[in-house]
Biopython code that builds the backbone (N, CA, C, O; Angstrom):
import numpy as np
from Bio.PDB.StructureBuilder import StructureBuilder

atoms = [
    (1, "MET", "N", (61.833, -27.543, -5.955)),
    (1, "MET", "CA", (62.955, -26.679, -6.774)),
    (1, "MET", "C", (63.830, -26.129, -5.913)),
    (1, "MET", "O", (63.496, -25.410, -4.972)),
    (2, "SER", "N", (65.180, -26.499, -6.248)),
    (2, "SER", "CA", (66.211, -26.199, -5.234)),
    (2, "SER", "C", (66.831, -24.632, -5.629)),
    (2, "SER", "O", (66.717, -24.245, -6.792)),
    (3, "GLU", "N", (67.383, -23.899, -4.765)),
    (3, "GLU", "CA", (67.856, -22.680, -4.554)),
    (3, "GLU", "C", (69.431, -22.459, -4.626)),
    (3, "GLU", "O", (70.029, -22.713, -3.580)),
    (4, "ARG", "N", (70.082, -22.086, -5.554)),
    (4, "ARG", "CA", (71.403, -21.920, -5.379)),
    (4, "ARG", "C", (71.995, -20.798, -4.631)),
    (4, "ARG", "O", (71.695, -19.691, -5.077)),
    (5, "VAL", "N", (72.760, -20.820, -3.605)),
    (5, "VAL", "CA", (72.957, -19.735, -2.922)),
    (5, "VAL", "C", (74.760, -19.686, -2.974)),
    (5, "VAL", "O", (75.529, -20.647, -2.998)),
    (6, "ALA", "N", (75.081, -18.216, -2.982)),
    (6, "ALA", "CA", (76.527, -18.226, -2.893)),
    (6, "ALA", "C", (76.805, -18.164, -1.370)),
    (6, "ALA", "O", (76.151, -17.409, -0.651)),
    (7, "ILE", "N", (77.914, -19.075, -0.823)),
    (7, "ILE", "CA", (78.201, -19.013, 0.624)),
    (7, "ILE", "C", (79.745, -18.523, 0.893)),
    (7, "ILE", "O", (80.259, -18.598, 2.008)),
    (8, "GLY", "N", (80.344, -18.071, -0.135)),
    (8, "GLY", "CA", (81.582, -17.541, 0.041)),
    (8, "GLY", "C", (82.437, -17.761, -1.166)),
    (8, "GLY", "O", (81.997, -18.181, -2.236)),
    (9, "SER", "N", (83.868, -17.407, -0.896)),
    (9, "SER", "CA", (84.788, -17.467, -2.042)),
    (9, "SER", "C", (85.686, -18.689, -1.524)),
    (9, "SER", "O", (85.612, -19.135, -0.379)),
    (10, "LEU", "N", (86.500, -19.144, -2.466)),
    (10, "LEU", "CA", (87.616, -20.281, -2.261)),
    (10, "LEU", "C", (88.350, -20.090, -1.202)),
    (10, "LEU", "O", (88.728, -21.027, -0.500)),
    (11, "ASP", "N", (88.606, -18.975, -0.989)),
    (11, "ASP", "CA", (89.573, -18.369, 0.293)),
    (11, "ASP", "C", (88.846, -18.320, 1.507)),
    (11, "ASP", "O", (89.510, -18.010, 2.497)),
    (12, "ASP", "N", (87.476, -18.583, 1.692)),
    (12, "ASP", "CA", (86.951, -18.577, 2.965)),
    (12, "ASP", "C", (86.692, -20.069, 3.172)),
    (12, "ASP", "O", (85.946, -20.344, 4.112)),
    (13, "PHE", "N", (87.122, -20.948, 2.540)),
    (13, "PHE", "CA", (87.237, -22.252, 2.610)),
    (13, "PHE", "C", (88.510, -22.795, 2.866)),
    (13, "PHE", "O", (89.075, -22.967, 1.786)),
    (14, "PRO", "N", (89.302, -23.186, 3.934)),
    (14, "PRO", "CA", (90.361, -23.723, 4.209)),
    (14, "PRO", "C", (90.196, -25.261, 4.064)),
    (14, "PRO", "O", (89.069, -25.755, 4.022)),
    (15, "GLN", "N", (91.270, -25.979, 3.991)),
    (15, "GLN", "CA", (90.910, -27.197, 3.993)),
    (15, "GLN", "C", (90.503, -27.724, 5.363)),
    (15, "GLN", "O", (91.002, -27.282, 6.398)),
    (16, "GLY", "N", (89.562, -28.701, 5.336)),
    (16, "GLY", "CA", (88.762, -29.405, 6.477)),
    (16, "GLY", "C", (87.561, -28.803, 6.555)),
    (16, "GLY", "O", (87.171, -28.191, 5.561)),
    (17, "PRO", "N", (86.688, -28.856, 7.813)),
    (17, "PRO", "CA", (85.209, -28.541, 7.824)),
    (17, "PRO", "C", (85.373, -27.078, 8.349)),
    (17, "PRO", "O", (86.338, -26.543, 8.896)),
    (18, "LYS", "N", (83.879, -26.489, 7.950)),
    (18, "LYS", "CA", (83.493, -25.286, 8.291)),
    (18, "LYS", "C", (82.077, -25.056, 8.512)),
    (18, "LYS", "O", (81.370, -25.360, 7.552)),
    (19, "ARG", "N", (81.586, -24.674, 9.363)),
    (19, "ARG", "CA", (79.971, -24.496, 9.659)),
    (19, "ARG", "C", (79.434, -23.157, 8.817)),
    (19, "ARG", "O", (79.997, -22.064, 8.890)),
    (20, "VAL", "N", (78.374, -23.398, 8.090)),
    (20, "VAL", "CA", (77.831, -22.343, 7.387)),
    (20, "VAL", "C", (76.247, -22.484, 7.773)),
    (20, "VAL", "O", (75.556, -23.503, 7.767)),
    (21, "GLU", "N", (75.938, -21.330, 8.065)),
    (21, "GLU", "CA", (74.383, -21.157, 8.357)),
    (21, "GLU", "C", (73.684, -20.250, 7.393)),
    (21, "GLU", "O", (73.992, -19.059, 7.356)),
    (22, "ILE", "N", (72.674, -20.792, 6.538)),
    (22, "ILE", "CA", (72.084, -20.207, 5.534)),
    (22, "ILE", "C", (70.611, -20.350, 5.455)),
    (22, "ILE", "O", (70.228, -21.491, 5.197)),
    (23, "GLN", "N", (69.795, -19.538, 5.603)),
    (23, "GLN", "CA", (68.491, -19.551, 5.455)),
    (23, "GLN", "C", (67.800, -20.716, 6.211)),
    (23, "GLN", "O", (66.972, -21.450, 5.672)),
    (24, "GLY", "N", (68.234, -20.837, 7.600)),
    (24, "GLY", "CA", (67.711, -21.795, 8.491)),
    (24, "GLY", "C", (68.292, -23.196, 8.458)),
    (24, "GLY", "O", (67.953, -24.092, 9.231)),
    (25, "HIS", "N", (69.215, -23.308, 7.473)),
    (25, "HIS", "CA", (70.070, -24.629, 7.407)),
    (25, "HIS", "C", (71.481, -24.403, 7.849)),
    (25, "HIS", "O", (72.243, -23.605, 7.302)),
    (26, "ARG", "N", (71.816, -25.247, 8.999)),
    (26, "ARG", "CA", (73.260, -25.451, 9.344)),
    (26, "ARG", "C", (73.959, -26.472, 8.748)),
    (26, "ARG", "O", (73.746, -27.637, 9.081)),
    (27, "VAL", "N", (74.764, -26.183, 7.909)),
    (27, "VAL", "CA", (75.546, -26.923, 6.974)),
    (27, "VAL", "C", (76.869, -27.214, 7.529)),
    (27, "VAL", "O", (77.384, -26.322, 8.204)),
    (28, "ALA", "N", (77.511, -28.316, 7.360)),
    (28, "ALA", "CA", (79.310, -28.513, 7.487)),
    (28, "ALA", "C", (79.698, -28.716, 6.038)),
    (28, "ALA", "O", (79.439, -29.726, 5.384)),
    (29, "VAL", "N", (80.313, -27.705, 5.631)),
    (29, "VAL", "CA", (80.983, -27.657, 4.284)),
    (29, "VAL", "C", (82.565, -28.228, 4.601)),
    (29, "VAL", "O", (83.204, -27.784, 5.555)),
    (30, "VAL", "N", (82.993, -29.038, 3.883)),
    (30, "VAL", "CA", (84.464, -29.860, 4.149)),
    (30, "VAL", "C", (84.946, -29.492, 2.673)),
    (30, "VAL", "O", (84.251, -29.483, 1.657)),
    (31, "ARG", "N", (86.148, -29.224, 2.783)),
    (31, "ARG", "CA", (87.091, -28.924, 1.703)),
    (31, "ARG", "C", (88.255, -30.090, 2.108)),
    (31, "ARG", "O", (88.791, -30.267, 3.202)),
    (32, "ILE", "N", (88.442, -30.788, 0.891)),
    (32, "ILE", "CA", (89.562, -31.698, 0.564)),
    (32, "ILE", "C", (90.298, -31.532, -0.886)),
    (32, "ILE", "O", (89.949, -31.992, -1.972)),
    (33, "GLY", "N", (91.393, -30.754, -0.563)),
    (33, "GLY", "CA", (92.053, -30.458, -1.843)),
    (33, "GLY", "C", (91.182, -29.501, -2.707)),
    (33, "GLY", "O", (90.984, -28.346, -2.330)),
    (34, "ASP", "N", (90.708, -29.940, -3.763)),
    (34, "ASP", "CA", (89.804, -28.844, -4.675)),
    (34, "ASP", "C", (88.384, -29.500, -4.690)),
    (34, "ASP", "O", (87.524, -29.062, -5.453)),
    (35, "ASP", "N", (88.099, -30.706, -3.723)),
    (35, "ASP", "CA", (86.781, -31.080, -3.805)),
    (35, "ASP", "C", (86.198, -30.558, -2.468)),
    (35, "ASP", "O", (86.822, -30.475, -1.410)),
    (36, "PHE", "N", (84.851, -30.206, -2.690)),
    (36, "PHE", "CA", (84.073, -29.840, -1.604)),
    (36, "PHE", "C", (82.868, -30.685, -1.464)),
    (36, "PHE", "O", (82.238, -31.080, -2.444)),
    (37, "TYR", "N", (82.505, -31.002, -0.070)),
    (37, "TYR", "CA", (81.171, -31.782, 0.309)),
    (37, "TYR", "C", (80.634, -31.057, 1.411)),
    (37, "TYR", "O", (81.309, -30.492, 2.272)),
    (38, "ALA", "N", (79.107, -31.105, 1.335)),
    (38, "ALA", "CA", (78.326, -30.476, 2.325)),
    (38, "ALA", "C", (77.235, -31.389, 2.832)),
    (38, "ALA", "O", (76.580, -32.071, 2.043)),
    (39, "LEU", "N", (77.023, -31.414, 4.182)),
    (39, "LEU", "CA", (76.197, -32.020, 4.896)),
    (39, "LEU", "C", (75.684, -31.373, 6.094)),
    (39, "LEU", "O", (76.304, -30.547, 6.764)),
    (40, "GLY", "N", (74.380, -31.853, 6.341)),
    (40, "GLY", "CA", (73.882, -31.422, 7.787)),
    (40, "GLY", "C", (74.786, -31.213, 8.698)),
    (40, "GLY", "O", (75.792, -31.921, 8.648)),
    (41, "ASP", "N", (74.688, -30.349, 9.603)),
    (41, "ASP", "CA", (75.932, -30.083, 10.675)),
    (41, "ASP", "C", (75.491, -30.674, 11.729)),
    (41, "ASP", "O", (76.319, -30.603, 12.638)),
    (42, "ARG", "N", (74.335, -31.354, 12.075)),
    (42, "ARG", "CA", (73.859, -31.908, 13.356)),
    (42, "ARG", "C", (73.960, -33.542, 13.049)),
    (42, "ARG", "O", (73.551, -34.179, 12.078)),
    (43, "CYS", "N", (74.619, -33.951, 14.178)),
    (43, "CYS", "CA", (74.782, -35.536, 14.228)),
    (43, "CYS", "C", (73.430, -36.050, 14.373)),
    (43, "CYS", "O", (72.712, -35.435, 15.162)),
    (44, "SER", "N", (72.920, -37.095, 13.743)),
    (44, "SER", "CA", (71.730, -37.704, 13.756)),
    (44, "SER", "C", (71.530, -38.636, 15.008)),
    (44, "SER", "O", (70.514, -39.311, 15.172)),
    (45, "HIS", "N", (72.582, -38.608, 15.862)),
    (45, "HIS", "CA", (72.482, -39.518, 17.131)),
    (45, "HIS", "C", (72.286, -38.631, 18.150)),
    (45, "HIS", "O", (71.639, -39.091, 19.090)),
    (46, "ALA", "N", (72.719, -37.282, 18.266)),
    (46, "ALA", "CA", (72.584, -36.300, 19.302)),
    (46, "ALA", "C", (73.028, -34.988, 18.494)),
    (46, "ALA", "O", (73.871, -34.991, 17.597)),
    (47, "ASP", "N", (72.418, -34.009, 18.896)),
    (47, "ASP", "CA", (72.624, -32.521, 18.332)),
    (47, "ASP", "C", (73.751, -32.021, 18.567)),
    (47, "ASP", "O", (73.776, -31.026, 19.292)),
    (48, "TYR", "N", (74.889, -32.503, 18.081)),
    (48, "TYR", "CA", (76.352, -32.138, 18.177)),
    (48, "TYR", "C", (76.739, -31.578, 16.632)),
    (48, "TYR", "O", (76.256, -32.062, 15.608)),
    (49, "SER", "N", (77.566, -30.626, 16.660)),
    (49, "SER", "CA", (77.949, -30.410, 15.402)),
    (49, "SER", "C", (79.040, -31.184, 14.862)),
    (49, "SER", "O", (79.988, -31.536, 15.563)),
    (50, "LEU", "N", (78.916, -31.504, 13.435)),
    (50, "LEU", "CA", (79.729, -32.481, 12.721)),
    (50, "LEU", "C", (81.095, -31.627, 12.423)),
    (50, "LEU", "O", (82.244, -32.054, 12.528)),
    (51, "SER", "N", (80.687, -30.317, 12.025)),
    (51, "SER", "CA", (81.893, -29.415, 11.588)),
    (51, "SER", "C", (83.091, -29.356, 12.419)),
    (51, "SER", "O", (84.183, -28.997, 11.979)),
    (52, "GLU", "N", (82.819, -29.805, 13.936)),
    (52, "GLU", "CA", (83.906, -29.731, 14.908)),
    (52, "GLU", "C", (84.452, -30.929, 14.943)),
    (52, "GLU", "O", (85.328, -31.022, 15.803)),
    (53, "GLY", "N", (84.214, -32.092, 14.186)),
    (53, "GLY", "CA", (84.777, -33.200, 14.156)),
    (53, "GLY", "C", (85.916, -33.481, 13.203)),
    (53, "GLY", "O", (86.053, -32.732, 12.236)),
    (54, "ASP", "N", (86.618, -34.338, 13.359)),
    (54, "ASP", "CA", (87.694, -34.954, 12.416)),
    (54, "ASP", "C", (87.353, -35.429, 11.112)),
    (54, "ASP", "O", (86.476, -36.288, 11.024)),
    (55, "VAL", "N", (87.935, -34.982, 10.060)),
    (55, "VAL", "CA", (88.007, -35.443, 8.620)),
    (55, "VAL", "C", (88.726, -36.548, 8.373)),
    (55, "VAL", "O", (89.949, -36.474, 8.490)),
    (56, "TYR", "N", (88.122, -37.751, 7.995)),
    (56, "TYR", "CA", (89.120, -38.980, 7.376)),
    (56, "TYR", "C", (89.087, -38.665, 6.070)),
    (56, "TYR", "O", (88.055, -38.904, 5.441)),
    (57, "GLU", "N", (90.142, -38.107, 5.464)),
    (57, "GLU", "CA", (90.143, -37.766, 3.893)),
    (57, "GLU", "C", (90.207, -39.117, 3.235)),
    (57, "GLU", "O", (89.577, -39.245, 2.185)),
    (58, "GLU", "N", (90.791, -40.006, 3.644)),
    (58, "GLU", "CA", (90.979, -41.333, 2.645)),
    (58, "GLU", "C", (89.680, -42.069, 2.735)),
    (58, "GLU", "O", (89.329, -42.849, 1.850)),
    (59, "ASP", "N", (88.965, -41.821, 3.808)),
    (59, "ASP", "CA", (87.576, -42.622, 3.516)),
    (59, "ASP", "C", (86.294, -41.675, 3.188)),
    (59, "ASP", "O", (85.148, -42.121, 3.138)),
    (60, "LEU", "N", (86.607, -40.411, 2.986)),
    (60, "LEU", "CA", (85.634, -39.423, 2.742)),
    (60, "LEU", "C", (84.491, -39.454, 3.625)),
    (60, "LEU", "O", (83.344, -39.513, 3.179)),
    (61, "GLU", "N", (84.827, -39.406, 5.194)),
    (61, "GLU", "CA", (84.080, -39.351, 6.255)),
    (61, "GLU", "C", (84.437, -38.267, 7.328)),
    (61, "GLU", "O", (85.600, -37.886, 7.455)),
    (62, "ILE", "N", (83.414, -37.776, 8.100)),
    (62, "ILE", "CA", (83.643, -36.982, 9.178)),
    (62, "ILE", "C", (83.082, -37.352, 10.335)),
    (62, "ILE", "O", (81.893, -37.673, 10.326)),
    (63, "GLU", "N", (83.833, -37.375, 11.544)),
    (63, "GLU", "CA", (83.315, -37.886, 12.718)),
    (63, "GLU", "C", (82.708, -36.822, 13.685)),
    (63, "GLU", "O", (82.989, -35.625, 13.757)),
    (64, "CYS", "N", (81.808, -37.547, 14.411)),
    (64, "CYS", "CA", (81.181, -36.595, 15.321)),
    (64, "CYS", "C", (82.087, -36.711, 16.774)),
    (64, "CYS", "O", (82.326, -37.713, 17.447)),
    (65, "TRP", "N", (82.474, -35.356, 16.975)),
    (65, "TRP", "CA", (83.461, -35.463, 18.204)),
    (65, "TRP", "C", (82.957, -35.625, 19.364)),
    (65, "TRP", "O", (83.743, -35.522, 20.306)),
    (66, "LYS", "N", (81.606, -35.905, 19.643)),
    (66, "LYS", "CA", (80.947, -36.314, 20.951)),
    (66, "LYS", "C", (81.103, -37.777, 21.112)),
    (66, "LYS", "O", (81.792, -38.291, 21.993)),
    (67, "HIS", "N", (80.456, -38.394, 20.252)),
    (67, "HIS", "CA", (80.265, -39.913, 20.360)),
    (67, "HIS", "C", (80.836, -40.834, 19.350)),
    (67, "HIS", "O", (80.603, -42.042, 19.391)),
    (68, "GLY", "N", (81.551, -40.308, 18.481)),
    (68, "GLY", "CA", (82.391, -41.233, 17.594)),
    (68, "GLY", "C", (81.775, -41.567, 16.364)),
    (68, "GLY", "O", (82.442, -42.089, 15.471)),
    (69, "SER", "N", (80.485, -41.301, 16.214)),
    (69, "SER", "CA", (79.959, -41.789, 14.828)),
    (69, "SER", "C", (80.528, -41.107, 13.680)),
    (69, "SER", "O", (80.807, -39.915, 13.807)),
    (70, "THR", "N", (80.729, -41.670, 12.628)),
    (70, "THR", "CA", (81.169, -41.396, 11.384)),
    (70, "THR", "C", (80.391, -41.451, 10.203)),
    (70, "THR", "O", (79.862, -42.518, 9.894)),
    (71, "PHE", "N", (80.225, -40.247, 9.368)),
    (71, "PHE", "CA", (79.169, -39.967, 8.219)),
    (71, "PHE", "C", (80.030, -40.102, 7.064)),
    (71, "PHE", "O", (81.198, -39.731, 7.180)),
    (72, "SER", "N", (79.609, -40.598, 5.926)),
    (72, "SER", "CA", (79.805, -40.468, 4.626)),
    (72, "SER", "C", (79.775, -39.010, 3.957)),
    (72, "SER", "O", (78.700, -38.413, 3.894)),
    (73, "LEU", "N", (80.723, -38.548, 3.555)),
    (73, "LEU", "CA", (80.691, -37.127, 3.064)),
    (73, "LEU", "C", (79.657, -36.907, 1.701)),
    (73, "LEU", "O", (79.006, -35.892, 1.452)),
    (74, "LYS", "N", (79.702, -37.943, 1.048)),
    (74, "LYS", "CA", (78.998, -38.405, -0.104)),
    (74, "LYS", "C", (77.587, -38.575, 0.098)),
    (74, "LYS", "O", (76.782, -38.033, -0.659)),
    (75, "THR", "N", (77.229, -39.294, 1.069)),
    (75, "THR", "CA", (75.843, -39.920, 1.216)),
    (75, "THR", "C", (75.087, -39.351, 2.348)),
    (75, "THR", "O", (73.897, -39.039, 2.293)),
    (76, "GLY", "N", (75.856, -39.236, 3.380)),
    (76, "GLY", "CA", (75.528, -38.633, 4.494)),
    (76, "GLY", "C", (75.063, -39.728, 5.694)),
    (76, "GLY", "O", (74.679, -39.461, 6.833)),
    (77, "ARG", "N", (75.235, -41.118, 5.021)),
    (77, "ARG", "CA", (74.939, -42.148, 5.821)),
    (77, "ARG", "C", (76.004, -42.499, 7.021)),
    (77, "ARG", "O", (77.220, -42.441, 6.837)),
    (78, "PRO", "N", (75.497, -42.811, 8.076)),
    (78, "PRO", "CA", (76.582, -43.090, 9.205)),
    (78, "PRO", "C", (77.157, -44.504, 8.716)),
    (78, "PRO", "O", (76.577, -45.410, 8.116)),
    (79, "THR", "N", (78.556, -44.401, 9.187)),
    (79, "THR", "CA", (79.139, -45.484, 8.889)),
    (79, "THR", "C", (79.730, -46.237, 10.089)),
    (79, "THR", "O", (80.395, -47.268, 9.982)),
    (80, "THR", "N", (79.412, -45.599, 11.287)),
    (80, "THR", "CA", (79.838, -46.490, 12.602)),
    (80, "THR", "C", (78.750, -45.943, 13.619)),
    (80, "THR", "O", (78.259, -44.826, 13.454)),
    (81, "LEU", "N", (78.404, -46.729, 14.631)),
    (81, "LEU", "CA", (77.304, -46.370, 15.526)),
    (81, "LEU", "C", (77.994, -45.420, 16.517)),
    (81, "LEU", "O", (79.216, -45.296, 16.436)),
    (82, "PRO", "N", (77.305, -44.745, 17.441)),
    (82, "PRO", "CA", (75.831, -45.080, 17.448)),
    (82, "PRO", "C", (74.836, -44.459, 16.590)),
    (82, "PRO", "O", (73.645, -44.757, 16.681)),
    (83, "ALA", "N", (75.284, -43.601, 15.756)),
    (83, "ALA", "CA", (74.255, -43.238, 14.889)),
    (83, "ALA", "C", (73.749, -44.014, 13.959)),
    (83, "ALA", "O", (74.586, -44.734, 13.415)),
    (84, "THR", "N", (72.541, -44.128, 13.546)),
    (84, "THR", "CA", (71.771, -44.948, 12.680)),
    (84, "THR", "C", (71.171, -44.408, 11.461)),
    (84, "THR", "O", (71.010, -44.993, 10.390)),
    (85, "ARG", "N", (70.848, -43.154, 11.791)),
    (85, "ARG", "CA", (70.087, -42.335, 10.665)),
    (85, "ARG", "C", (70.984, -41.408, 9.914)),
    (85, "ARG", "O", (71.818, -40.786, 10.571)),
    (86, "PRO", "N", (70.927, -41.246, 8.706)),
    (86, "PRO", "CA", (71.805, -40.470, 7.712)),
    (86, "PRO", "C", (71.447, -38.766, 8.188)),
    (86, "PRO", "O", (70.506, -38.393, 8.888)),
    (87, "VAL", "N", (72.278, -38.114, 7.700)),
    (87, "VAL", "CA", (72.333, -36.489, 7.869)),
    (87, "VAL", "C", (71.837, -35.993, 6.279)),
    (87, "VAL", "O", (71.881, -36.845, 5.392)),
    (88, "PRO", "N", (71.464, -34.885, 6.018)),
    (88, "PRO", "CA", (71.113, -34.491, 4.690)),
    (88, "PRO", "C", (72.402, -34.192, 4.049)),
    (88, "PRO", "O", (73.386, -33.856, 4.708)),
    (89, "VAL", "N", (72.405, -34.306, 2.803)),
    (89, "VAL", "CA", (73.399, -33.939, 1.998)),
    (89, "VAL", "C", (73.109, -32.706, 0.959)),
    (89, "VAL", "O", (71.979, -32.551, 0.496)),
    (90, "TYR", "N", (73.965, -32.023, 0.692)),
    (90, "TYR", "CA", (73.625, -30.522, -0.086)),
    (90, "TYR", "C", (74.713, -30.601, -1.423)),
    (90, "TYR", "O", (75.890, -30.956, -1.358)),
    (91, "GLU", "N", (74.121, -30.254, -2.397)),
    (91, "GLU", "CA", (74.940, -30.309, -3.673)),
    (91, "GLU", "C", (75.948, -28.817, -3.671)),
    (91, "GLU", "O", (75.460, -27.718, -3.410)),
    (92, "ILE", "N", (77.167, -28.991, -3.954)),
    (92, "ILE", "CA", (77.816, -27.891, -3.762)),
    (92, "ILE", "C", (78.737, -27.559, -5.297)),
    (92, "ILE", "O", (79.269, -28.486, -5.907)),
    (93, "GLU", "N", (78.790, -26.562, -5.627)),
    (93, "GLU", "CA", (79.503, -25.983, -6.928)),
    (93, "GLU", "C", (80.564, -24.850, -6.616)),
    (93, "GLU", "O", (80.445, -23.935, -5.800)),
    (94, "VAL", "N", (81.537, -25.101, -7.382)),
    (94, "VAL", "CA", (82.533, -23.923, -7.406)),
    (94, "VAL", "C", (82.497, -23.493, -8.827)),
    (94, "VAL", "O", (82.460, -24.272, -9.781)),
    (95, "GLU", "N", (82.510, -22.133, -8.903)),
    (95, "GLU", "CA", (82.422, -21.382, -9.952)),
    (95, "GLU", "C", (82.968, -19.880, -10.023)),
    (95, "GLU", "O", (82.269, -18.979, -9.562)),
    (96, "GLU", "N", (84.118, -19.626, -10.553)),
    (96, "GLU", "CA", (84.612, -18.353, -10.783)),
    (96, "GLU", "C", (85.018, -18.077, -9.381)),
    (96, "GLU", "O", (84.607, -17.034, -8.872)),
    (97, "GLU", "N", (85.710, -18.811, -8.749)),
    (97, "GLU", "CA", (86.167, -18.522, -7.329)),
    (97, "GLU", "C", (85.232, -18.531, -6.140)),
    (97, "GLU", "O", (85.587, -18.401, -4.968)),
    (98, "LYS", "N", (83.906, -18.712, -6.608)),
    (98, "LYS", "CA", (82.875, -18.586, -5.671)),
    (98, "LYS", "C", (82.440, -19.955, -5.301)),
    (98, "LYS", "O", (82.606, -20.848, -6.131)),
    (99, "VAL", "N", (81.918, -20.216, -4.189)),
    (99, "VAL", "CA", (81.306, -21.409, -3.722)),
    (99, "VAL", "C", (79.881, -21.300, -3.575)),
    (99, "VAL", "O", (79.380, -20.465, -2.822)),
    (100, "TRP", "N", (79.153, -22.172, -4.314)),
    (100, "TRP", "CA", (77.717, -22.047, -4.236)),
    (100, "TRP", "C", (77.210, -23.429, -3.553)),
    (100, "TRP", "O", (77.826, -24.493, -3.607)),
    (101, "LEU", "N", (75.947, -23.208, -2.888)),
    (101, "LEU", "CA", (75.220, -24.191, -2.136)),
    (101, "LEU", "C", (73.922, -24.400, -2.763)),
    (101, "LEU", "O", (73.250, -23.432, -3.119)),
    (102, "LYS", "N", (73.500, -25.671, -2.932)),
    (102, "LYS", "CA", (72.114, -25.716, -3.356)),
    (102, "LYS", "C", (71.119, -26.193, -2.192)),
    (102, "LYS", "O", (71.278, -27.262, -1.604)),
    (103, "LEU", "N", (70.131, -25.344, -1.932)),
    (103, "LEU", "CA", (69.166, -25.719, -0.921)),
    (103, "LEU", "C", (67.993, -26.428, -1.530)),
    (103, "LEU", "O", (67.632, -26.220, -2.688)),
    (104, "PRO", "N", (67.423, -27.255, -0.731)),
    (104, "PRO", "CA", (66.398, -28.194, -1.253)),
    (104, "PRO", "C", (65.030, -26.973, -1.205)),
    (104, "PRO", "O", (63.899, -27.299, -1.567)),
]
sb = StructureBuilder()
sb.init_structure("model")
sb.init_model(0)
sb.init_chain("A")
sb.init_seg("    ")
for serial, (resi, resn, name, xyz) in enumerate(atoms, 1):
    if name == "N":
        sb.init_residue(resn, " ", resi, " ")
    sb.init_atom(name, np.array(xyz, "f"), 0.0, 1.0, " ", f" {name:<3s}", serial, name[0])
structure = sb.get_structure()
């Protein structure tokens, strides 16, 4: 059963990535326009923060700043090497100007 947790208001999330730490989960929340994506904030190749990387809006990918692996914002799967394992993805909802994250 998942738990829905408020992580902030819309104003707390400018365009691009932002790290959120909630209940032992380190999550990269990415805002592109009015769309939100959330995935584990640790590159599966090496323990570097994905929220510090570049976002490729047209491809819906985020790049690990250290080694260049990119990950799908929708699935968490790596799209370039050296990473070969996916990172977890989280469901995110926006309701009445609040941003909610569903924890597993």
